[in-house]
ChimeraX commands (.cxc) that place a marker at each C-alpha (Angstrom):
marker #1 position 94.07,76.54,110.37 radius 0.5
marker #1 position 93.81,77.33,114.08 radius 0.5
marker #1 position 93.17,80.59,115.87 radius 0.5
marker #1 position 96.19,81.27,118.02 radius 0.5
marker #1 position 96.03,84.68,119.57 radius 0.5
marker #1 position 93.70,87.64,119.65 radius 0.5
marker #1 position 93.64,91.19,120.93 radius 0.5
marker #1 position 90.70,93.57,120.97 radius 0.5
marker #1 position 90.20,94.96,117.45 radius 0.5
marker #1 position 90.97,98.63,116.92 radius 0.5
marker #1 position 88.06,101.05,116.82 radius 0.5
marker #1 position 88.68,101.73,113.12 radius 0.5
marker #1 position 87.57,98.22,112.13 radius 0.5
marker #1 position 84.02,97.84,110.90 radius 0.5
marker #1 position 81.60,95.02,110.17 radius 0.5
marker #1 position 82.60,95.32,106.51 radius 0.5
marker #1 position 86.35,95.23,107.12 radius 0.5
marker #1 position 88.34,92.96,109.41 radius 0.5
marker #1 position 92.07,92.32,109.56 radius 0.5
marker #1 position 93.58,88.92,110.30 radius 0.5
marker #1 position 97.07,87.50,109.93 radius 0.5
marker #1 position 98.05,84.02,108.77 radius 0.5
marker #1 position 101.48,82.41,108.93 radius 0.5
marker #1 position 103.06,79.04,109.42 radius 0.5
marker #1 position 104.51,80.16,112.77 radius 0.5
marker #1 position 103.33,78.53,115.96 radius 0.5
marker #1 position 101.48,79.98,118.96 radius 0.5
marker #1 position 104.58,81.03,120.90 radius 0.5
marker #1 position 106.00,82.96,117.95 radius 0.5
marker #1 position 102.64,84.60,117.28 radius 0.5
marker #1 position 102.31,85.66,120.92 radius 0.5
marker #1 position 105.78,87.27,120.89 radius 0.5
marker #1 position 104.95,89.02,117.60 radius 0.5
marker #1 position 101.64,90.32,118.99 radius 0.5
marker #1 position 103.27,91.54,122.20 radius 0.5
marker #1 position 106.29,93.12,120.48 radius 0.5
marker #1 position 104.29,95.04,117.87 radius 0.5
marker #1 position 101.09,95.50,119.91 radius 0.5
marker #1 position 99.07,93.92,117.12 radius 0.5
marker #1 position 95.34,94.48,117.41 radius 0.5
marker #1 position 94.05,91.67,115.20 radius 0.5
marker #1 position 93.97,87.85,115.38 radius 0.5
marker #1 position 96.76,85.67,114.03 radius 0.5
marker #1 position 96.07,82.21,112.65 radius 0.5
marker #1 position 98.53,79.42,112.01 radius 0.5
marker #1 position 98.81,77.54,108.74 radius 0.5
marker #1 position 101.33,74.91,109.82 radius 0.5
marker #1 position 100.45,72.54,106.98 radius 0.5
marker #1 position 100.38,75.43,104.45 radius 0.5
marker #1 position 96.91,74.45,103.19 radius 0.5
marker #1 position 95.81,78.10,103.18 radius 0.5
marker #1 position 99.00,79.21,101.42 radius 0.5
marker #1 position 98.46,76.54,98.78 radius 0.5
marker #1 position 94.80,77.51,98.32 radius 0.5
marker #1 position 95.82,81.15,97.69 radius 0.5
marker #1 position 98.70,80.22,95.40 radius 0.5
marker #1 position 101.51,81.54,97.60 radius 0.5
marker #1 position 103.14,78.27,98.64 radius 0.5
marker #1 position 106.57,77.55,97.13 radius 0.5
marker #1 position 109.62,75.40,97.83 radius 0.5
marker #1 position 113.00,76.77,98.89 radius 0.5
marker #1 position 115.63,75.00,96.78 radius 0.5
marker #1 position 112.81,72.65,95.69 radius 0.5
marker #1 position 112.80,71.10,99.17 radius 0.5
marker #1 position 111.30,73.09,102.04 radius 0.5
marker #1 position 107.69,74.28,101.69 radius 0.5
marker #1 position 107.17,77.96,102.56 radius 0.5
marker #1 position 104.60,80.69,102.00 radius 0.5
marker #1 position 105.39,83.93,100.21 radius 0.5
marker #1 position 104.65,87.15,102.05 radius 0.5
marker #1 position 101.31,88.29,100.70 radius 0.5
marker #1 position 98.24,90.41,101.28 radius 0.5
marker #1 position 94.68,89.64,100.17 radius 0.5
marker #1 position 91.60,91.81,100.37 radius 0.5
marker #1 position 88.65,89.43,100.42 radius 0.5
marker #1 position 85.04,90.60,100.45 radius 0.5
marker #1 position 82.23,89.05,102.50 radius 0.5
marker #1 position 81.33,86.76,99.59 radius 0.5
marker #1 position 84.86,85.32,99.57 radius 0.5
marker #1 position 85.89,87.11,96.37 radius 0.5
marker #1 position 89.51,88.28,96.29 radius 0.5
marker #1 position 89.26,92.00,95.50 radius 0.5
marker #1 position 93.00,92.72,95.71 radius 0.5
marker #1 position 96.14,90.59,95.98 radius 0.5
marker #1 position 99.80,91.37,96.53 radius 0.5
marker #1 position 102.41,88.60,96.63 radius 0.5
marker #1 position 106.12,89.15,97.25 radius 0.5
marker #1 position 108.25,88.24,94.28 radius 0.5
marker #1 position 111.35,87.45,96.34 radius 0.5
marker #1 position 112.15,83.75,95.88 radius 0.5
marker #1 position 114.17,83.09,99.04 radius 0.5
marker #1 position 113.44,85.62,101.78 radius 0.5
marker #1 position 109.93,86.90,101.14 radius 0.5
marker #1 position 110.03,88.98,104.32 radius 0.5
marker #1 position 112.48,91.42,102.73 radius 0.5
marker #1 position 109.88,93.09,100.53 radius 0.5
marker #1 position 107.13,95.13,102.15 radius 0.5
marker #1 position 103.63,95.35,100.70 radius 0.5
marker #1 position 102.68,98.63,99.01 radius 0.5
marker #1 position 100.65,100.19,101.82 radius 0.5
marker #1 position 99.32,103.14,99.82 radius 0.5
marker #1 position 98.12,100.79,97.09 radius 0.5
marker #1 position 96.47,98.52,99.66 radius 0.5
marker #1 position 94.81,101.53,101.29 radius 0.5
marker #1 position 93.40,102.64,97.92 radius 0.5
marker #1 position 92.15,99.10,97.19 radius 0.5
marker #1 position 90.29,99.05,100.51 radius 0.5
marker #1 position 88.66,102.40,99.82 radius 0.5
marker #1 position 87.62,101.28,96.35 radius 0.5
marker #1 position 86.41,97.79,97.33 radius 0.5
marker #1 position 84.27,99.04,100.18 radius 0.5
marker #1 position 83.33,102.39,98.64 radius 0.5
marker #1 position 84.85,104.31,101.54 radius 0.5
marker #1 position 86.17,107.88,101.54 radius 0.5
marker link #1:1,2 radius 0.2
marker link #1:2,3 radius 0.2
marker link #1:3,4 radius 0.2
marker link #1:4,5 radius 0.2
marker link #1:5,6 radius 0.2
marker link #1:6,7 radius 0.2
marker link #1:7,8 radius 0.2
marker link #1:8,9 radius 0.2
marker link #1:9,10 radius 0.2
marker link #1:10,11 radius 0.2
marker link #1:11,12 radius 0.2
marker link #1:12,13 radius 0.2
marker link #1:13,14 radius 0.2
marker link #1:14,15 radius 0.2
marker link #1:15,16 radius 0.2
marker link #1:16,17 radius 0.2
marker link #1:17,18 radius 0.2
marker link #1:18,19 radius 0.2
marker link #1:19,20 radius 0.2
marker link #1:20,21 radius 0.2
marker link #1:21,22 radius 0.2
marker link #1:22,23 radius 0.2
marker link #1:23,24 radius 0.2
marker link #1:24,25 radius 0.2
marker link #1:25,26 radius 0.2
marker link #1:26,27 radius 0.2
marker link #1:27,28 radius 0.2
marker link #1:28,29 radius 0.2
marker link #1:29,30 radius 0.2
marker link #1:30,31 radius 0.2
marker link #1:31,32 radius 0.2
marker link #1:32,33 radius 0.2
marker link #1:33,34 radius 0.2
marker link #1:34,35 radius 0.2
marker link #1:35,36 radius 0.2
marker link #1:36,37 radius 0.2
marker link #1:37,38 radius 0.2
marker link #1:38,39 radius 0.2
marker link #1:39,40 radius 0.2
marker link #1:40,41 radius 0.2
marker link #1:41,42 radius 0.2
marker link #1:42,43 radius 0.2
marker link #1:43,44 radius 0.2
marker link #1:44,45 radius 0.2
marker link #1:45,46 radius 0.2
marker link #1:46,47 radius 0.2
marker link #1:47,48 radius 0.2
marker link #1:48,49 radius 0.2
marker link #1:49,50 radius 0.2
marker link #1:50,51 radius 0.2
marker link #1:51,52 radius 0.2
marker link #1:52,53 radius 0.2
marker link #1:53,54 radius 0.2
marker link #1:54,55 radius 0.2
marker link #1:55,56 radius 0.2
marker link #1:56,57 radius 0.2
marker link #1:57,58 radius 0.2
marker link #1:58,59 radius 0.2
marker link #1:59,60 radius 0.2
marker link #1:60,61 radius 0.2
marker link #1:61,62 radius 0.2
marker link #1:62,63 radius 0.2
marker link #1:63,64 radius 0.2
marker link #1:64,65 radius 0.2
marker link #1:65,66 radius 0.2
marker link #1:66,67 radius 0.2
marker link #1:67,68 radius 0.2
marker link #1:68,69 radius 0.2
marker link #1:69,70 radius 0.2
marker link #1:70,71 radius 0.2
marker link #1:71,72 radius 0.2
marker link #1:72,73 radius 0.2
marker link #1:73,74 radius 0.2
marker link #1:74,75 radius 0.2
marker link #1:75,76 radius 0.2
marker link #1:76,77 radius 0.2
marker link #1:77,78 radius 0.2
marker link #1:78,79 radius 0.2
marker link #1:79,80 radius 0.2
marker link #1:80,81 radius 0.2
marker link #1:81,82 radius 0.2
marker link #1:82,83 radius 0.2
marker link #1:83,84 radius 0.2
marker link #1:84,85 radius 0.2
marker link #1:85,86 radius 0.2
marker link #1:86,87 radius 0.2
marker link #1:87,88 radius 0.2
marker link #1:88,89 radius 0.2
marker link #1:89,90 radius 0.2
marker link #1:90,91 radius 0.2
marker link #1:91,92 radius 0.2
marker link #1:92,93 radius 0.2
marker link #1:93,94 radius 0.2
marker link #1:94,95 radius 0.2
marker link #1:95,96 radius 0.2
marker link #1:96,97 radius 0.2
marker link #1:97,98 radius 0.2
marker link #1:98,99 radius 0.2
marker link #1:99,100 radius 0.2
marker link #1:100,101 radius 0.2
marker link #1:101,102 radius 0.2
marker link #1:102,103 radius 0.2
marker link #1:103,104 radius 0.2
marker link #1:104,105 radius 0.2
marker link #1:105,106 radius 0.2
marker link #1:106,107 radius 0.2
marker link #1:107,108 radius 0.2
marker link #1:108,109 radius 0.2
marker link #1:109,110 radius 0.2
marker link #1:110,111 radius 0.2
marker link #1:111,112 radius 0.2
marker link #1:112,113 radius 0.2
marker link #1:113,114 radius 0.2
view
């Protein structure tokens, strides 16, 4: 996994909580995505899908092409997964959005924030 692009983190991040993105896309795609959406966190590439496999989100389209399901993990500083959401869509995993309110609540609970 390689670090591809980075912008200054938003003020709301803390030492206890940091956002990163991981996808199989390359540096040029990540840069366009960062610029288009004004993303304020680093994006990493997982071209060989090792990270996707390690987190159990790798699958094969029509049993041929390896892909990663759209997913969200909340991982604490000890490396323990405190929350996980994985898209259930078998072909186009980008069509389903993660439940943002649920993720927000999981962050508050995991880090005892109010």
